[in-house]
C-alpha positions as CSV (number, residue, x, y, z in Angstrom):
1,X,-0.2,-0.3,-0.3
2,X,1.5,3.3,-0.9
3,X,1.8,6.2,1.3
4,X,0.1,8.8,-0.7
5,X,-2.8,6.0,0.5
6,X,-2.4,5.3,3.6
7,X,-2.2,9.5,4.1
8,X,-6.1,9.8,2.5
9,X,-7.4,7.5,4.8
10,X,-6.0,8.8,8.0
11,X,-8.1,10.8,9.9
12,X,-6.1,12.3,12.7
13,X,-2.4,13.4,13.1
14,X,-0.7,11.5,14.9
15,X,0.6,12.9,18.1
16,X,4.2,13.4,16.7
17,X,3.1,15.4,13.8
18,X,0.5,17.3,16.6
19,X,3.5,18.2,18.5
20,X,4.9,19.6,15.0
21,X,2.4,22.3,14.3
22,X,2.3,22.5,18.5
23,X,5.8,23.8,19.0
24,X,4.6,26.0,15.1
25,X,1.6,27.8,16.5
26,X,3.9,28.7,20.0
27,X,6.0,30.1,18.3
28,X,3.9,32.5,16.1
29,X,1.6,33.0,19.6
30,X,5.1,34.2,21.0
31,X,5.7,36.3,18.0
32,X,2.2,37.7,18.0
33,X,1.8,39.1,21.4
34,X,4.7,40.7,21.0
35,X,3.9,42.2,17.9
36,X,0.5,43.0,19.3
37,X,2.5,44.1,23.2
38,X,4.2,46.5,21.2
39,X,1.9,47.9,19.2
40,X,-0.4,49.0,22.5
41,X,2.8,50.4,24.3
42,X,3.1,52.7,20.9
43,X,-0.9,53.4,21.1
44,X,-0.4,54.3,24.9
45,X,2.6,56.5,24.4
46,X,0.6,58.7,21.4
47,X,-2.6,58.8,23.4
48,X,-0.4,60.6,26.6
49,X,0.9,63.8,25.8
50,X,3.3,64.0,28.6
51,X,4.6,67.1,29.1
52,X,5.3,68.6,26.1
53,X,3.0,70.7,26.0
54,X,4.8,74.0,25.3
55,X,3.3,74.7,21.8
56,X,0.6,76.3,21.3
57,X,-0.2,75.9,17.9
58,X,-2.4,73.4,16.4
59,X,-1.4,71.8,13.0
60,X,-4.5,70.0,11.2
61,X,-2.9,68.1,8.9
62,X,-0.1,66.6,11.4
63,X,-3.4,66.5,13.4
64,X,-5.3,63.9,10.5
65,X,-1.7,62.5,9.8
66,X,-1.4,61.2,13.4
67,X,-5.1,60.2,14.0
68,X,-5.1,58.5,10.8
69,X,-2.1,56.7,11.8
70,X,-3.3,55.7,14.9
71,X,-6.3,54.4,13.4
72,X,-4.9,52.0,11.4
73,X,-2.1,50.9,14.3
74,X,-5.9,50.4,16.0
75,X,-7.0,47.9,13.6
76,X,-3.4,46.2,12.9
77,X,-4.4,46.2,16.9
78,X,-7.2,44.4,16.7
79,X,-6.6,41.5,13.6
80,X,-3.5,40.9,16.1
81,X,-5.5,40.3,18.9
82,X,-8.3,38.1,16.5
83,X,-4.7,35.8,15.0
84,X,-4.2,35.4,18.5
85,X,-7.2,34.4,19.4
86,X,-7.4,31.7,16.5
87,X,-3.8,30.5,16.6
88,X,-4.8,29.6,20.6
89,X,-7.8,27.7,19.6
90,X,-6.0,26.3,17.5
91,X,-3.7,25.1,20.6
92,X,-6.2,23.7,22.0
93,X,-7.7,21.5,19.3
94,X,-3.9,20.3,19.2
95,X,-4.6,19.4,23.0
96,X,-8.2,17.1,22.0
97,X,-6.4,15.5,19.0
98,X,-8.9,17.7,15.8
99,X,-6.4,19.5,14.9
100,X,-6.0,19.5,11.2
101,X,-9.4,18.1,10.3
102,X,-11.6,19.9,8.1
103,X,-15.0,21.3,9.7
104,X,-16.5,20.8,7.0
105,X,-15.2,17.3,5.1
106,X,-14.1,15.9,7.9
107,X,-10.7,14.7,5.6
108,X,-7.3,15.7,7.5
109,X,-6.1,19.3,6.0
110,X,-2.3,19.3,4.0
111,X,-0.1,19.2,6.0
112,X,1.7,22.2,3.5
113,X,-1.8,24.4,4.2
114,X,-1.4,24.4,7.3
115,X,1.9,25.2,7.8
116,X,1.3,27.8,6.2
117,X,-2.0,28.9,8.1
118,X,-1.6,26.7,11.2
119,X,-5.3,27.9,12.5
120,X,-6.8,27.1,9.8
121,X,-10.0,24.4,9.9
122,X,-10.4,23.8,6.6
123,X,-9.2,22.2,3.5
124,X,-8.4,24.9,-0.2
125,X,-11.4,22.1,-1.7
126,X,-13.9,23.0,1.6
127,X,-13.2,26.5,1.8
128,X,-13.3,27.1,-2.1
129,X,-16.6,25.2,-1.9
130,X,-18.5,27.9,0.8
131,X,-17.2,31.3,-0.9
132,X,-19.8,29.8,-3.5
């Protein structure tokens, strides 16, 4: 029996395979949280006027640019927080043994896809069918 057929017949990844994904995802969680903390600190510093209130003149163009940048950073923080939650949920699926199984088809999601999008819960085929 060829290994390709064997892979297609499997319904779960082995403990060793799940451990590989756990390491990968844990590293991504750590990196994402570090980036999120950096952005939160930067936003906090931007919102803190500090002691530099000696300038009496307001510059509307700079205020608008600051506001736009703050909004972009806030949106990025929201996306990073969502990504972190998705990664945390993937770690939970690893613990309960359901990681890597498509929620639509019940088939194993290919390792290549899981390495590229470790929080995914769908095969490419299932995702494309759902978008139609």
